C-alpha positions in Angstrom: -42.5 51.9 60.7 -44.0 48.5 61.1 -44.8 49.0 64.8 -46.4 52.3 64.0 -48.5 50.9 61.2 -49.6 47.9 63.3 -50.7 49.9 66.3 -51.3 53.7 65.6 -52.8 53.4 62.2 -55.2 50.6 63.3 -56.4 52.8 66.3 -56.8 55.8 64.0 -58.7 53.7 61.4 -61.1 52.4 64.1 -61.8 55.9 65.4 -62.1 57.7 62.0 -65.6 58.5 60.6 -64.2 58.3 57.1 -60.9 57.3 55.6 -59.6 58.8 52.3 -57.8 56.4 49.9 -56.0 57.5 46.7 -57.1 54.4 44.7 -59.6 51.6 44.7 -56.6 49.3 45.3 -55.6 51.2 48.4 -59.3 51.1 49.6 -59.3 47.3 49.2 -56.1 47.1 51.2 -57.5 49.2 54.0 -60.6 47.1 54.1 -58.6 43.9 54.0 -55.9 44.6 56.5 -57.5 47.1 58.9 -61.0 45.6 59.0 -62.7 48.8 58.0 -66.2 48.8 56.5 -66.0 49.6 52.8 -68.6 52.4 53.1 -66.2 54.3 55.4 -63.4 54.4 52.8 -63.8 57.0 50.1 -61.5 57.1 47.0 -60.1 60.5 46.3 -57.5 59.9 43.5 -54.3 61.9 42.9 -53.7 64.0 39.8 -50.7 65.2 37.9 -49.3 68.6 38.7 -49.9 71.3 36.1 -46.2 71.3 35.2 -46.5 67.9 33.7 -47.5 68.7 30.1 -45.8 68.2 26.7 -43.0 70.9 26.7 -42.2 73.3 23.9 -40.1 71.5 21.3 -37.3 74.1 21.5 -37.2 73.9 25.3 -37.0 70.1 25.1 -34.2 70.2 22.5 -32.2 72.6 24.7 -32.7 70.3 27.7 -31.5 67.3 25.7 -28.3 69.1 24.9 -27.8 70.3 28.4 -28.4 66.9 30.0 -26.5 65.0 27.3 -29.5 62.8 26.5 -29.6 60.5 23.5 -32.3 60.7 20.9 -33.9 57.5 22.1 -34.0 55.9 25.5 -36.2 54.0 28.0 -36.7 55.7 31.3 -37.5 54.6 34.8 -38.1 57.1 37.6 -38.5 56.1 41.2 -36.7 55.2 44.4 -34.3 52.3 44.0 -35.8 49.7 46.4 -37.1 46.2 46.1 -40.8 46.9 45.5 -39.9 48.9 42.3 -39.0 45.6 40.6 -35.9 46.9 38.9 -34.1 43.6 38.6 -37.0 42.5 36.3 -36.6 45.6 34.3 -32.9 45.1 33.9 -33.4 41.5 32.8 -36.1 42.5 30.3 -33.9 45.3 28.9 -30.9 42.9 28.6 -33.0 40.7 26.2 -33.5 43.6 23.7 -30.5 45.9 24.3 -28.8 44.9 21.1 -31.9 45.3 19.0 -33.0 48.8 19.9 -29.7 50.8 20.1 -31.1 52.9 23.0 -30.0 53.0 26.6 -32.1 52.5 29.7 -31.8 55.4 32.1 -32.7 54.8 35.7 -33.5 57.9 37.7 -34.2 58.0 41.4 -32.5 58.2 44.8 -31.0 55.1 46.4 -33.5 53.5 48.8 -33.2 50.5 51.1 -31.6 47.3 49.7 -30.6 49.1 46.5 -27.2 47.3 46.2 -28.7 44.1 44.5 -30.1 46.3 41.8 -26.7 47.7 40.9 -25.2 44.2 41.2 -27.8 42.8 38.8 -26.9 45.4 36.2 -23.3 44.4 36.4 -24.1 40.6 36.3 -26.0 41.1 33.1 -23.0 42.8 31.5 -25.0 45.8 30.5 -22.1 48.3 31.0 -23.0 51.8 29.9 -26.2 50.5 28.2 -27.8 51.2 31.6 -27.2 54.5 33.3 -28.1 55.2 36.9 -28.6 59.0 36.8 -29.5 59.5 40.4 -32.1 61.8 41.9 -33.9 64.0 39.4 -35.1 67.4 40.5 -38.8 68.0 40.4 -38.3 71.0 38.2 -36.8 68.8 35.5 -39.0 65.7 35.8 -41.4 66.8 33.0 -38.5 67.3 30.6 -37.1 63.8 31.4 -40.5 62.2 30.8 -41.0 64.1 27.6 -37.5 63.3 26.3 -37.9 59.5 26.8 -39.1 57.2 24.0 -40.9 55.1 26.6 -41.4 55.2 30.3 -41.3 51.8 32.0 -42.7 51.3 35.5 -42.9 47.6 36.5 -43.4 48.2 40.2 -44.8 45.5 42.4 -46.7 47.6 44.9 -48.1 51.2 44.5 -50.8 52.9 46.5 -51.5 55.0 43.4 -48.5 55.3 41.1 -47.8 58.9 40.2 -44.9 58.5 37.8 -47.0 56.7 35.1 -49.7 59.4 35.3 -47.0 62.2 35.1 -45.4 60.5 32.1 -48.8 60.2 30.3 -49.5 63.8 31.0 -46.2 64.7 29.3 -47.2 62.7 26.2 -44.8 59.8 26.7 -45.8 56.1 25.9 -46.0 54.1 29.2 -45.6 50.5 30.1 -46.6 49.3 33.6 -47.0 46.0 35.5 -50.4 44.5 36.3 -49.7 44.9 40.0 -51.6 46.8 42.7 -53.1 50.2 41.6 -51.2 50.6 38.3 -53.8 49.1 35.9 -56.3 51.4 37.6 -54.2 54.5 36.8 -53.7 53.8 33.1 -57.3 52.6 32.4 -59.6 49.7 32.7 -57.9 46.5 31.5 -61.0 44.5 32.1 -62.7 46.5 29.3 -59.9 45.4 26.8 -56.6 46.8 25.6 -58.3 49.6 23.7 -59.6 51.0 27.0 -56.1 51.4 28.5 -53.6 54.2 27.9 -50.5 52.1 28.5 -49.2 48.6 27.8 -49.8 46.4 30.8 -47.5 43.3 31.4 -47.4 40.7 34.2 -45.2 41.9 37.1 -43.0 38.8 37.1 -42.6 38.1 33.3 -39.4 39.5 31.9 -40.1 38.2 28.4 -43.4 40.0 28.3 -41.8 43.2 29.5 -39.0 42.9 26.9 -41.6 42.3 24.2 -43.6 45.4 25.2 -40.5 47.6 25.2 -39.4 46.3 21.8 -42.8 46.9 20.3 -42.8 50.5 21.5 -39.3 51.2 20.1 -39.9 49.7 16.7 -43.5 50.8 16.1 -44.0 54.5 15.6 -47.8 54.1 15.1 -48.0 52.4 18.5 -46.0 55.2 20.1 -48.4 57.8 18.6 -51.5 55.8 19.8 -50.1 55.5 23.3 -49.3 59.2 23.4 -52.8 60.1 22.4 -54.4 57.7 24.9 -52.1 58.7 27.7 -52.8 62.4 27.3 -56.5 61.8 27.3 -56.3 59.5 30.4 -54.2 62.0 32.3 -56.9 64.6 31.8 -59.4 62.4 33.5 -57.6 63.0 36.8 -58.2 66.5 38.3 -57.0 68.0 41.6 -60.2 70.1 41.5 -62.4 67.1 41.4 -60.3 65.5 44.2 -60.6 68.6 46.3 -64.4 68.7 45.9 -64.7 65.1 46.8 -62.4 65.6 49.8 -64.4 68.6 51.0 -67.6 66.6 50.8 -66.0 63.9 53.0 -64.9 66.5 55.6 -68.4 67.9 55.7 -70.0 64.5 56.1 -67.5 63.7 58.9 -68.1 67.0 60.7 -71.9 66.6 60.6 -71.9 62.9 61.3 -73.8 62.2 58.1 -73.6 59.6 55.4 -72.1 60.4 52.0 
């Protein structure tokens, strides 16, 4: 993968009339690492699939029973690999586990170097307070998001970061790290906390993450506010708008014109 990236993608980037990027962060990485002129990189962001929406309460209750889910829990969803920053999440959760009486459920397939993640959970003595539930089928993901009290995604590196957007679209309060594209997905942190749809914490600060999780669990008003902001933010991303922008880029490339 590294050899392919270093050679083939560099060649393709040099030859391309335009390059599509899913976020401003990804655009900045393309410009930085591939030496592409910024005007040749066009941001066409992702959007949540239509199935990610607050479910019917009866359907959600039936799913909780079927899946054996507790009334309250924190959820992470993503491949178990180093860049997802799961050891930090485990350490943060360990700080508040006795205060919130709610487990941490970690969903996702095992990726590369996943063993230290499992080892860290054991070292922290979390026992059944942390449950590794494995891969979650796409058909059930919206229900998992909606059932969670809070969705926590402290990833270190994301080109876009679909899980936080999907969770917001389902009406679930979200916490993300301040790394890579994640602040961009949940709002504009530079404009102040009131302009973001999620709580944003430093990517290396377990205490800050623990505090954010505790605040969400104990403060019903905060959960309601994050739900409202998250739903509104998710609606700002549209596959139709992305498709229209993408088509405009294709037309410009085909006719050798500037956007």
